[in-house]
C-alpha positions as CSV (number, residue, x, y, z in Angstrom):
1,X,-75.1,81.0,189.9
2,X,-77.9,78.5,190.0
3,X,-77.0,74.8,190.9
4,X,-79.4,72.0,190.2
5,X,-79.3,68.2,190.4
6,X,-80.5,65.1,188.5
7,X,-81.7,61.8,189.8
8,X,-78.8,60.4,188.2
9,X,-76.5,62.2,190.8
10,X,-75.2,64.9,188.4
11,X,-75.0,68.5,189.2
12,X,-75.4,71.5,186.8
13,X,-74.4,75.0,187.3
14,X,-76.0,77.5,185.0
15,X,-73.3,80.1,183.8
16,X,-73.9,83.8,183.1
17,X,-74.0,82.9,179.2
18,X,-76.7,80.6,179.7
19,X,-74.5,77.3,179.2
20,X,-74.3,74.8,182.0
21,X,-71.3,73.1,183.7
22,X,-72.0,69.4,184.4
23,X,-70.4,67.1,186.9
24,X,-71.0,64.1,189.4
25,X,-72.3,64.8,192.9
26,X,-70.3,64.2,196.1
27,X,-73.0,61.4,196.7
28,X,-72.0,59.8,193.4
29,X,-68.4,60.0,193.8
30,X,-68.7,58.5,197.4
31,X,-70.6,55.7,196.0
32,X,-68.0,55.1,193.1
33,X,-64.9,55.2,195.3
34,X,-61.6,56.1,193.7
35,X,-62.2,57.4,190.2
36,X,-59.4,55.9,187.8
37,X,-60.7,56.8,184.3
38,X,-63.3,59.1,182.7
39,X,-64.5,59.1,179.1
40,X,-65.9,62.4,178.3
41,X,-68.4,63.4,175.3
42,X,-67.4,64.7,171.9
43,X,-67.2,68.6,171.8
44,X,-69.8,69.8,169.2
45,X,-71.9,66.8,169.6
46,X,-75.7,67.3,170.2
47,X,-77.4,65.0,172.9
48,X,-80.9,64.4,173.9
49,X,-81.7,64.3,177.7
50,X,-80.8,60.8,178.9
51,X,-78.3,59.8,176.3
52,X,-75.2,58.3,177.6
53,X,-72.6,61.1,177.3
54,X,-69.6,59.5,179.0
55,X,-68.4,56.9,181.5
56,X,-66.7,57.1,184.8
57,X,-64.7,54.2,186.2
58,X,-63.4,53.5,189.6
59,X,-61.9,50.8,191.5
60,X,-65.2,49.7,192.5
61,X,-67.3,50.1,189.4
62,X,-68.1,51.8,186.2
63,X,-71.0,54.1,185.6
64,X,-72.6,55.9,182.6
65,X,-72.7,59.7,182.7
66,X,-76.1,60.5,181.2
67,X,-76.7,63.8,179.3
68,X,-78.9,65.7,182.0
69,X,-80.7,67.9,179.4
70,X,-81.1,68.4,175.6
71,X,-78.0,70.4,174.4
72,X,-74.8,70.4,172.7
73,X,-71.3,70.0,174.3
74,X,-69.2,73.0,174.1
75,X,-66.2,71.9,176.2
76,X,-64.8,69.0,178.1
77,X,-62.5,69.1,181.3
78,X,-59.2,68.0,179.8
79,X,-57.7,68.3,183.4
80,X,-60.2,65.7,184.6
81,X,-59.3,63.4,181.6
82,X,-55.5,63.7,182.7
83,X,-56.3,63.2,186.5
84,X,-59.7,61.6,187.0
85,X,-59.0,61.8,190.6
86,X,-60.3,65.2,190.4
87,X,-63.8,63.7,190.4
88,X,-63.1,62.7,194.0
89,X,-61.0,65.3,195.4
90,X,-63.3,68.3,194.0
91,X,-66.3,66.9,192.4
92,X,-68.3,70.1,192.4
93,X,-65.3,72.2,191.4
94,X,-62.2,71.2,189.3
95,X,-63.7,67.6,188.8
96,X,-66.4,69.0,186.3
97,X,-67.1,66.9,183.4
98,X,-68.3,68.9,180.7
99,X,-70.2,72.0,179.5
100,X,-73.2,72.2,177.4
101,X,-75.3,74.9,175.5
102,X,-78.9,74.2,176.5
103,X,-81.7,73.5,174.0
104,X,-84.6,74.3,176.4
105,X,-83.8,76.4,179.5
106,X,-87.2,74.8,181.0
107,X,-85.6,71.4,181.3
108,X,-82.9,73.1,183.6
109,X,-85.6,74.8,185.7
110,X,-87.3,71.5,186.3
111,X,-84.3,69.9,188.0
112,X,-84.0,69.5,191.7
113,X,-82.6,72.3,193.9
114,X,-80.1,71.4,196.8
115,X,-82.9,70.8,199.3
116,X,-84.8,68.4,197.1
117,X,-81.6,66.7,196.1
118,X,-80.5,66.2,199.6
119,X,-83.8,64.7,200.5
120,X,-83.7,62.4,197.3
121,X,-80.1,61.1,198.0
122,X,-80.8,60.4,201.6
123,X,-83.7,58.1,200.6
124,X,-81.9,56.5,197.6
């Protein structure tokens, strides 16, 4: 499966059905510290790239979670809502935030790969 990254420190994993799973990166959760609350987007709602789709709050700060691509939310991670610490313990696994159906696959293809994201996050 293909994994891509945004400048807002979100990761996206393309599923076989063409949908994408979205979460925050290890870099983002390290910067936030212990996550204590997540506000997830509404299932069925369409968002434009860059829209605020949720919020993640930690003991240090609160941060918006941006819609990384144009698309419609198809599912949210209820386990994360019940246990926000999953964003820290398994940010690129059980700590995923939501799934979207993509409006434009080219937007996904234009995101950073792992190498580019590593270089970006080291210079940020």
